[in-house]
C-alpha positions, 0 to 999 in steps of 0.5 A: 656105162659107156663104151667109146670106140676109136680106130687107129689103122687096124687097131680098135681102141675100146674105152670103157667108162663106168663099171664092168661087172655082171650087170654090164658084161653082156652089153659090153661083150655084144658091143665090142663083138659087133664093132670088131666084125664091122671094122677092119680090126686086127688088134684091140687095145682096152683103155681103162682110164675111165673104168671105175670097177671090174669083177670076174664078169669083166675078166670074162669079157676081156678073155673072150675078146682076146680069144676072138682077136687071136683067131684073126691073128691079132693082138690085144693090149691094155692101157691106163689101169688103176691100181685096183684094176691092176690087182684084179688083172694080176690075180686073174692071170690076164697080165701073163697073156695081155701086155699092159702099156703106159700110154695108148701110143705105146700100145698101138705102136707095139701091136702094129709091129 
């Protein structure tokens, strides 16, 4: 499990490598929350290009960060999703509230509008 943070203006890009499951969810949650607090983050983009697996605990992490960013009047987006992760996000209903973009540039541009 590895998390990479990148800032593009007020957008925090969160790259998660490995598995986001009940073993890693609390660690990921804490790392993202502390990064949001210490930066000038207004929007977040989850980059799942290196995410190999996600379960319901991962869904909880995404929903929780989404709610936190809404409190800051921000927006969230997801990019680079595998078919397996897409199915999980679709079944969970997340895709009804968090948009998916084809590229990181598209997501960052859309969130800054």
